[in-house]
Backbone and ligand atoms as CSV (ligand in chain L), in Angstrom:
chain,resi,resn,atom,element,x,y,z
A,1,UNK,N,N,19.583,108.156,4.508
A,1,UNK,CA,C,20.942,108.270,3.945
A,1,UNK,C,C,21.835,107.179,4.539
A,2,UNK,N,N,22.507,106.480,3.663
A,2,UNK,CA,C,23.379,105.391,4.095
A,2,UNK,C,C,24.689,105.950,4.660
A,3,UNK,N,N,25.107,105.420,5.785
A,3,UNK,CA,C,26.403,105.820,6.336
A,3,UNK,C,C,27.501,105.002,5.658
A,4,UNK,N,N,28.729,105.561,5.689
A,4,UNK,CA,C,29.850,104.897,5.003
A,4,UNK,C,C,30.029,103.454,5.487
A,5,UNK,N,N,29.966,103.241,6.787
A,5,UNK,CA,C,30.152,101.899,7.341
A,5,UNK,C,C,29.144,100.902,6.808
A,6,UNK,N,N,27.899,101.368,6.666
A,6,UNK,CA,C,26.854,100.485,6.139
A,6,UNK,C,C,27.111,100.149,4.675
A,7,UNK,N,N,27.594,101.183,3.942
A,7,UNK,CA,C,27.868,100.953,2.532
A,7,UNK,C,C,28.968,99.902,2.390
A,8,UNK,N,N,30.035,100.023,3.202
A,8,UNK,CA,C,31.141,99.068,3.108
A,8,UNK,C,C,30.684,97.665,3.439
A,9,UNK,N,N,29.845,97.533,4.482
A,9,UNK,CA,C,29.442,96.185,4.849
A,9,UNK,C,C,28.490,95.608,3.802
A,10,UNK,N,N,27.713,96.470,3.160
A,10,UNK,CA,C,26.826,95.975,2.108
A,10,UNK,C,C,27.646,95.464,0.914
A,11,UNK,N,N,28.689,96.217,0.564
A,11,UNK,CA,C,29.556,95.792,-0.539
A,11,UNK,C,C,30.207,94.450,-0.212
A,12,UNK,N,N,30.679,94.367,1.010
A,12,UNK,CA,C,31.341,93.145,1.456
A,12,UNK,C,C,30.388,91.945,1.426
A,13,UNK,N,N,29.166,92.158,1.914
A,13,UNK,CA,C,28.154,91.097,1.905
A,13,UNK,C,C,27.853,90.631,0.493
A,14,UNK,N,N,27.730,91.599,-0.394
A,14,UNK,CA,C,27.397,91.294,-1.796
A,14,UNK,C,C,28.520,90.485,-2.448
A,15,UNK,N,N,29.751,90.902,-2.202
A,15,UNK,CA,C,30.919,90.209,-2.761
A,15,UNK,C,C,30.992,88.780,-2.220
A,16,UNK,N,N,30.769,88.636,-0.935
A,16,UNK,CA,C,30.798,87.306,-0.311
A,16,UNK,C,C,29.702,86.402,-0.895
A,17,UNK,N,N,28.524,87.001,-1.098
A,17,UNK,CA,C,27.398,86.242,-1.652
A,17,UNK,C,C,27.748,85.712,-3.047
A,18,UNK,N,N,28.367,86.569,-3.841
A,18,UNK,CA,C,28.735,86.197,-5.218
A,18,UNK,C,C,29.747,85.046,-5.214
A,19,UNK,N,N,30.759,85.158,-4.364
A,19,UNK,CA,C,31.803,84.122,-4.331
A,19,UNK,C,C,31.222,82.795,-3.833
A,20,UNK,N,N,30.313,82.877,-2.854
A,20,UNK,CA,C,29.734,81.641,-2.306
A,20,UNK,C,C,28.733,80.988,-3.249
A,21,UNK,N,N,28.175,81.777,-4.158
A,21,UNK,CA,C,27.121,81.253,-5.035
A,21,UNK,C,C,27.675,80.534,-6.265
A,22,UNK,N,N,28.984,80.555,-6.453
A,22,UNK,CA,C,29.543,79.915,-7.637
A,22,UNK,C,C,30.573,78.867,-7.257
A,23,UNK,N,N,30.698,77.866,-8.122
A,23,UNK,CA,C,31.730,76.848,-7.916
A,23,UNK,C,C,32.849,77.020,-8.929
A,24,UNK,N,N,32.878,78.156,-9.597
A,24,UNK,CA,C,33.835,78.335,-10.698
A,24,UNK,C,C,35.198,78.846,-10.261
A,25,UNK,N,N,35.364,79.162,-8.974
A,25,UNK,CA,C,36.642,79.707,-8.501
A,25,UNK,C,C,37.002,80.965,-9.286
A,26,UNK,N,N,36.194,82.008,-9.145
A,26,UNK,CA,C,36.323,83.185,-10.000
A,26,UNK,C,C,37.524,84.078,-9.685
A,27,UNK,N,N,37.925,84.852,-10.685
A,27,UNK,CA,C,38.930,85.900,-10.505
A,27,UNK,C,C,38.226,87.143,-9.959
A,28,UNK,N,N,39.016,88.110,-9.488
A,28,UNK,CA,C,38.450,89.362,-8.990
A,28,UNK,C,C,37.682,90.091,-10.105
A,29,UNK,N,N,38.186,90.024,-11.330
A,29,UNK,CA,C,37.506,90.687,-12.453
A,29,UNK,C,C,36.094,90.151,-12.652
A,30,UNK,N,N,35.958,88.843,-12.546
A,30,UNK,CA,C,34.651,88.223,-12.719
A,30,UNK,C,C,33.707,88.647,-11.590
A,31,UNK,N,N,34.220,88.644,-10.365
A,31,UNK,CA,C,33.405,89.063,-9.214
A,31,UNK,C,C,32.991,90.525,-9.390
A,32,UNK,N,N,33.893,91.324,-9.890
A,32,UNK,CA,C,33.602,92.734,-10.144
A,32,UNK,C,C,32.445,92.881,-11.150
A,33,UNK,N,N,32.521,92.156,-12.264
A,33,UNK,CA,C,31.450,92.220,-13.272
A,33,UNK,C,C,30.103,91.829,-12.666
A,34,UNK,N,N,30.097,90.777,-11.855
A,34,UNK,CA,C,28.855,90.322,-11.222
A,34,UNK,C,C,28.325,91.344,-10.219
A,35,UNK,N,N,29.217,91.915,-9.444
A,35,UNK,CA,C,28.796,92.822,-8.374
A,35,UNK,C,C,28.203,94.112,-8.923
A,36,UNK,N,N,28.612,94.482,-10.130
A,36,UNK,CA,C,28.086,95.720,-10.731
A,36,UNK,C,C,26.590,95.627,-11.042
A,37,UNK,N,N,26.087,94.400,-11.214
A,37,UNK,CA,C,24.636,94.246,-11.429
A,37,UNK,C,C,23.863,94.729,-10.209
A,38,UNK,N,N,24.434,94.492,-9.019
A,38,UNK,CA,C,23.768,94.856,-7.771
A,38,UNK,C,C,24.177,96.237,-7.276
A,39,UNK,N,N,25.454,96.552,-7.449
A,39,UNK,CA,C,25.988,97.827,-6.966
A,39,UNK,C,C,26.740,98.502,-8.112
A,40,UNK,N,N,26.029,99.240,-8.955
A,40,UNK,CA,C,26.654,99.812,-10.167
A,40,UNK,C,C,27.848,100.720,-9.875
A,41,UNK,N,N,27.881,101.330,-8.692
A,41,UNK,CA,C,28.943,102.288,-8.391
A,41,UNK,C,C,30.207,101.639,-7.826
A,42,UNK,N,N,30.189,100.347,-7.649
A,42,UNK,CA,C,31.329,99.676,-7.009
A,42,UNK,C,C,32.560,99.737,-7.928
A,43,UNK,N,N,33.745,99.833,-7.324
A,43,UNK,CA,C,34.968,99.903,-8.133
A,43,UNK,C,C,35.727,98.584,-8.050
A,44,UNK,N,N,36.564,98.355,-9.052
A,44,UNK,CA,C,37.374,97.135,-9.069
A,44,UNK,C,C,38.277,97.082,-7.838
A,45,UNK,N,N,38.802,98.253,-7.443
A,45,UNK,CA,C,39.670,98.322,-6.256
A,45,UNK,C,C,38.949,97.871,-4.996
A,46,UNK,N,N,37.693,98.263,-4.879
A,46,UNK,CA,C,36.882,97.856,-3.721
A,46,UNK,C,C,36.677,96.349,-3.715
A,47,UNK,N,N,36.436,95.807,-4.894
A,47,UNK,CA,C,36.230,94.359,-4.995
A,47,UNK,C,C,37.507,93.625,-4.603
A,48,UNK,N,N,38.639,94.061,-5.132
A,48,UNK,CA,C,39.937,93.457,-4.776
A,48,UNK,C,C,40.173,93.503,-3.277
A,49,UNK,N,N,39.966,94.692,-2.710
A,49,UNK,CA,C,40.249,94.891,-1.286
A,49,UNK,C,C,39.386,93.965,-0.426
A,50,UNK,N,N,38.104,93.907,-0.750
A,50,UNK,CA,C,37.193,93.070,0.031
A,50,UNK,C,C,37.491,91.583,-0.134
A,51,UNK,N,N,37.817,91.174,-1.352
A,51,UNK,CA,C,38.156,89.765,-1.572
A,51,UNK,C,C,39.387,89.387,-0.749
A,52,UNK,N,N,40.377,90.255,-0.749
A,52,UNK,CA,C,41.595,89.954,0.005
A,52,UNK,C,C,41.356,89.968,1.506
A,53,UNK,N,N,40.523,90.895,1.969
A,53,UNK,CA,C,40.186,90.927,3.397
A,53,UNK,C,C,39.447,89.662,3.807
A,54,UNK,N,N,38.458,89.279,2.991
A,54,UNK,CA,C,37.695,88.061,3.287
A,54,UNK,C,C,38.617,86.843,3.306
A,55,UNK,N,N,39.593,86.803,2.404
A,55,UNK,CA,C,40.545,85.686,2.345
A,55,UNK,C,C,41.480,85.717,3.558
A,56,UNK,N,N,41.939,86.904,3.924
A,56,UNK,CA,C,42.831,87.023,5.086
A,56,UNK,C,C,42.126,86.573,6.359
A,57,UNK,N,N,40.826,86.798,6.411
A,57,UNK,CA,C,40.056,86.403,7.594
A,57,UNK,C,C,39.616,84.938,7.547
A,58,UNK,N,N,39.924,84.257,6.444
A,58,UNK,CA,C,39.589,82.843,6.335
A,58,UNK,C,C,38.133,82.580,5.991
A,59,UNK,N,N,37.419,83.617,5.548
A,59,UNK,CA,C,35.999,83.470,5.211
A,59,UNK,C,C,35.857,82.888,3.801
A,60,UNK,N,N,36.804,83.208,2.938
A,60,UNK,CA,C,36.917,82.582,1.617
A,60,UNK,C,C,38.382,82.183,1.442
A,61,UNK,N,N,38.675,81.442,0.370
A,61,UNK,CA,C,40.069,81.066,0.112
A,61,UNK,C,C,40.607,81.782,-1.116
A,62,UNK,N,N,41.893,82.134,-1.042
A,62,UNK,CA,C,42.570,82.732,-2.199
A,62,UNK,C,C,43.450,81.640,-2.790
A,63,UNK,N,N,43.324,81.436,-4.091
A,63,UNK,CA,C,44.059,80.368,-4.761
A,63,UNK,C,C,44.892,80.942,-5.892
A,64,UNK,N,N,46.102,80.428,-6.042
A,64,UNK,CA,C,46.913,80.809,-7.194
A,64,UNK,C,C,47.281,79.536,-7.936
A,65,UNK,N,N,46.866,79.446,-9.180
A,65,UNK,CA,C,47.171,78.265,-9.974
A,65,UNK,C,C,48.337,78.546,-10.909
A,66,UNK,N,N,48.674,77.556,-11.697
A,66,UNK,CA,C,49.879,77.655,-12.538
A,66,UNK,C,C,49.818,78.790,-13.546
A,67,UNK,N,N,48.631,79.197,-13.923
A,67,UNK,CA,C,48.539,80.304,-14.883
A,67,UNK,C,C,48.842,81.653,-14.212
A,68,UNK,N,N,49.086,81.610,-12.897
A,68,UNK,CA,C,49.465,82.831,-12.177
A,68,UNK,C,C,48.287,83.697,-11.769
A,69,UNK,N,N,47.073,83.340,-12.237
A,69,UNK,CA,C,45.893,84.133,-11.884
A,69,UNK,C,C,45.460,83.836,-10.453
A,70,UNK,N,N,45.058,84.895,-9.749
A,70,UNK,CA,C,44.538,84.723,-8.398
A,70,UNK,C,C,43.038,84.472,-8.505
A,71,UNK,N,N,42.572,83.432,-7.849
A,71,UNK,CA,C,41.150,83.097,-7.854
A,71,UNK,C,C,40.640,82.989,-6.424
A,72,UNK,N,N,39.326,82.987,-6.289
A,72,UNK,CA,C,38.730,82.924,-4.959
A,72,UNK,C,C,37.745,81.776,-4.884
A,73,UNK,N,N,37.661,81.190,-3.699
A,73,UNK,CA,C,36.860,79.992,-3.486
A,73,UNK,C,C,35.990,80.206,-2.255
A,74,UNK,N,N,34.679,80.106,-2.436
A,74,UNK,CA,C,33.761,80.277,-1.318
A,74,UNK,C,C,33.681,79.043,-0.446
A,75,UNK,N,N,34.249,77.951,-0.913
A,75,UNK,CA,C,34.241,76.698,-0.159
A,75,UNK,C,C,35.528,76.609,0.658
A,76,UNK,N,N,35.405,76.817,1.974
A,76,UNK,CA,C,36.603,76.797,2.823
A,76,UNK,C,C,36.819,75.452,3.510
A,77,UNK,N,N,35.922,74.486,3.246
A,77,UNK,CA,C,36.165,73.140,3.763
A,77,UNK,C,C,37.390,72.577,3.047
A,78,UNK,N,N,38.131,71.716,3.742
A,78,UNK,CA,C,39.329,71.151,3.146
A,78,UNK,C,C,38.961,70.362,1.885
A,79,UNK,N,N,39.560,70.719,0.770
A,79,UNK,CA,C,39.351,69.975,-0.471
A,79,UNK,C,C,40.487,70.271,-1.439
A,80,UNK,N,N,40.509,69.532,-2.512
A,80,UNK,CA,C,41.568,69.694,-3.509
A,80,UNK,C,C,40.959,70.196,-4.808
A,81,UNK,N,N,41.823,70.439,-5.794
A,81,UNK,CA,C,41.331,70.971,-7.062
A,81,UNK,C,C,41.834,70.173,-8.251
A,82,UNK,N,N,40.976,70.103,-9.234
A,82,UNK,CA,C,41.324,69.483,-10.509
A,82,UNK,C,C,41.159,70.549,-11.572
A,83,UNK,N,N,42.232,70.825,-12.297
A,83,UNK,CA,C,42.197,71.844,-13.346
A,83,UNK,C,C,42.138,71.137,-14.692
A,84,UNK,N,N,41.106,71.450,-15.456
A,84,UNK,CA,C,40.989,70.871,-16.790
A,84,UNK,C,C,41.993,71.528,-17.725
A,85,UNK,N,N,42.844,70.705,-18.331
A,85,UNK,CA,C,43.833,71.261,-19.267
A,85,UNK,C,C,43.172,71.614,-20.599
A,86,UNK,N,N,41.932,71.154,-20.775
A,86,UNK,CA,C,41.208,71.454,-22.014
A,86,UNK,C,C,40.490,72.800,-21.927
A,87,UNK,N,N,39.823,73.029,-20.802
A,87,UNK,CA,C,38.977,74.229,-20.699
A,87,UNK,C,C,39.460,75.220,-19.638
A,88,UNK,N,N,40.381,74.805,-18.783
A,88,UNK,CA,C,40.836,75.690,-17.714
A,88,UNK,C,C,39.896,75.734,-16.519
A,89,UNK,N,N,38.781,75.001,-16.608
A,89,UNK,CA,C,37.836,74.978,-15.486
A,89,UNK,C,C,38.468,74.299,-14.270
A,90,UNK,N,N,38.049,74.757,-13.098
A,90,UNK,CA,C,38.597,74.213,-11.858
A,90,UNK,C,C,37.488,73.517,-11.086
A,91,UNK,N,N,37.710,72.250,-10.760
A,91,UNK,CA,C,36.705,71.454,-10.061
A,91,UNK,C,C,37.171,71.141,-8.645
A,92,UNK,N,N,36.218,71.032,-7.733
A,92,UNK,CA,C,36.536,70.627,-6.371
A,92,UNK,C,C,36.680,69.104,-6.305
A,93,UNK,N,N,37.665,68.671,-5.564
A,93,UNK,CA,C,37.908,67.238,-5.359
A,93,UNK,C,C,37.861,66.956,-3.860
A,94,UNK,N,N,37.130,65.914,-3.495
A,94,UNK,CA,C,36.948,65.573,-2.080
A,94,UNK,C,C,38.284,65.277,-1.382
A,95,UNK,N,N,38.341,65.652,-0.115
A,95,UNK,CA,C,39.586,65.467,0.638
A,95,UNK,C,C,39.915,64.004,0.915
A,96,UNK,N,N,38.918,63.116,0.711
A,96,UNK,CA,C,39.181,61.696,1.002
A,96,UNK,C,C,40.355,61.153,0.174
A,97,UNK,N,N,40.596,61.777,-0.992
A,97,UNK,CA,C,41.673,61.288,-1.846
A,97,UNK,C,C,43.057,61.549,-1.267
A,98,UNK,N,N,43.148,62.460,-0.343
A,98,UNK,CA,C,44.461,62.712,0.251
A,98,UNK,C,C,44.700,61.901,1.516
A,99,UNK,N,N,43.610,61.369,2.104
A,99,UNK,CA,C,43.781,60.662,3.373
A,99,UNK,C,C,44.662,59.429,3.227
A,100,UNK,N,N,44.472,58.692,2.152
A,100,UNK,CA,C,45.307,57.513,1.892
A,100,UNK,C,C,46.773,57.891,1.766
A,101,UNK,N,N,46.993,58.997,1.080
A,101,UNK,CA,C,48.356,59.486,0.874
A,101,UNK,C,C,48.986,59.884,2.211
A,102,UNK,N,N,48.204,60.561,3.044
A,102,UNK,CA,C,48.690,60.982,4.357
A,102,UNK,C,C,49.056,59.764,5.209
A,103,UNK,N,N,48.166,58.756,5.180
A,103,UNK,CA,C,48.419,57.526,5.950
A,103,UNK,C,C,49.671,56.809,5.449
A,104,UNK,N,N,49.790,56.698,4.153
A,104,UNK,CA,C,50.934,56.000,3.542
A,104,UNK,C,C,52.237,56.736,3.860
A,105,UNK,N,N,52.197,58.048,3.770
A,105,UNK,CA,C,53.380,58.861,4.069
A,105,UNK,C,C,53.832,58.619,5.503
A,106,UNK,N,N,52.870,58.569,6.420
A,106,UNK,CA,C,53.197,58.377,7.834
A,106,UNK,C,C,53.801,56.996,8.072
A,107,UNK,N,N,53.183,55.974,7.492
A,107,UNK,CA,C,53.695,54.606,7.614
A,107,UNK,C,C,55.119,54.504,7.097
A,108,UNK,N,N,55.359,55.088,5.949
A,108,UNK,CA,C,56.650,54.934,5.282
A,108,UNK,C,C,57.748,55.800,5.880
A,109,UNK,N,N,57.390,56.983,6.382
A,109,UNK,CA,C,58.435,57.949,6.735
A,109,UNK,C,C,58.342,58.498,8.154
A,110,UNK,N,N,57.184,58.366,8.806
A,110,UNK,CA,C,57.002,58.973,10.116
A,110,UNK,C,C,56.593,60.440,10.043
A,111,UNK,N,N,56.474,60.986,8.839
A,111,UNK,CA,C,55.968,62.363,8.691
A,111,UNK,C,C,54.457,62.345,8.882
A,112,UNK,N,N,53.991,63.113,9.874
A,112,UNK,CA,C,52.566,63.115,10.189
A,112,UNK,C,C,51.944,64.390,9.629
A,113,UNK,N,N,51.388,64.319,8.443
A,113,UNK,CA,C,50.840,65.519,7.790
A,113,UNK,C,C,49.478,65.873,8.367
A,114,UNK,N,N,49.272,67.139,8.643
A,114,UNK,CA,C,47.946,67.593,9.074
A,114,UNK,C,C,47.261,68.362,7.948
A,115,UNK,N,N,48.042,68.831,7.005
A,115,UNK,CA,C,47.491,69.525,5.845
A,115,UNK,C,C,48.095,68.919,4.597
A,116,UNK,N,N,47.261,68.715,3.594
A,116,UNK,CA,C,47.746,68.189,2.320
A,116,UNK,C,C,46.962,68.882,1.219
A,117,UNK,N,N,47.655,69.569,0.343
A,117,UNK,CA,C,46.977,70.259,-0.747
A,117,UNK,C,C,47.394,69.631,-2.060
A,118,UNK,N,N,46.415,69.217,-2.828
A,118,UNK,CA,C,46.727,68.576,-4.105
A,118,UNK,C,C,46.048,69.326,-5.241
A,119,UNK,N,N,46.814,69.577,-6.294
A,119,UNK,CA,C,46.253,70.132,-7.529
A,119,UNK,C,C,46.449,69.101,-8.626
A,120,UNK,N,N,45.345,68.662,-9.182
A,120,UNK,CA,C,45.397,67.726,-10.289
A,120,UNK,C,C,45.231,68.510,-11.589
A,121,UNK,N,N,45.901,68.062,-12.621
A,121,UNK,CA,C,45.737,68.672,-13.935
A,121,UNK,C,C,45.454,67.559,-14.932
A,122,UNK,N,N,44.489,67.772,-15.797
A,122,UNK,CA,C,44.208,66.745,-16.793
A,122,UNK,C,C,42.890,66.988,-17.480
A,123,UNK,N,N,42.369,65.917,-18.087
A,123,UNK,CA,C,41.134,66.048,-18.851
A,123,UNK,C,C,39.963,65.429,-18.103
A,124,UNK,N,N,38.796,65.922,-18.388
A,124,UNK,CA,C,37.581,65.449,-17.750
A,124,UNK,C,C,36.718,64.774,-18.817
A,125,UNK,N,N,36.343,63.512,-18.578
A,125,UNK,CA,C,35.567,62.743,-19.565
A,125,UNK,C,C,34.295,63.446,-20.016
A,126,UNK,N,N,33.570,64.029,-19.057
A,126,UNK,CA,C,32.236,64.546,-19.360
A,126,UNK,C,C,32.264,65.970,-19.929
A,127,UNK,N,N,33.451,66.490,-20.171
A,127,UNK,CA,C,33.558,67.909,-20.507
A,127,UNK,C,C,33.650,68.160,-22.013
A,128,UNK,N,N,32.885,69.137,-22.466
A,128,UNK,CA,C,32.965,69.599,-23.860
A,128,UNK,C,C,34.058,70.646,-23.939
A,129,UNK,N,N,34.774,70.653,-25.037
A,129,UNK,CA,C,35.858,71.643,-25.210
A,129,UNK,C,C,35.297,73.041,-25.443
L,1,ZN,ZN,ZN,37.555,74.754,-4.506
């Protein structure tokens, strides 16, 4: 018989696995649909709670884009995002693109940025509508 603590940690592990296995920056609803394949009894509330706990602990990232939807990112390395205005897909962008900006800002103004978050919006050449 599974104890409650074990059940909670199993749910949490499963949710974390799902978020880390995708690059789509999923919403809680999407994670919920995926998690039901493994844990049919899981509730949407449990998924929300675990996603927020994991984000609060810095194990995953919580993102809010212009559409107001909350999304989750299993990639916690510093990076930026590109949102396709055609499909709404969100792509990871390497942090190297902000380093030049950080250097230029410092040269010009003396502001020494340690964090820089950039959201790009536009179209992607290789993308089908
Ligand atoms: Zn990302």
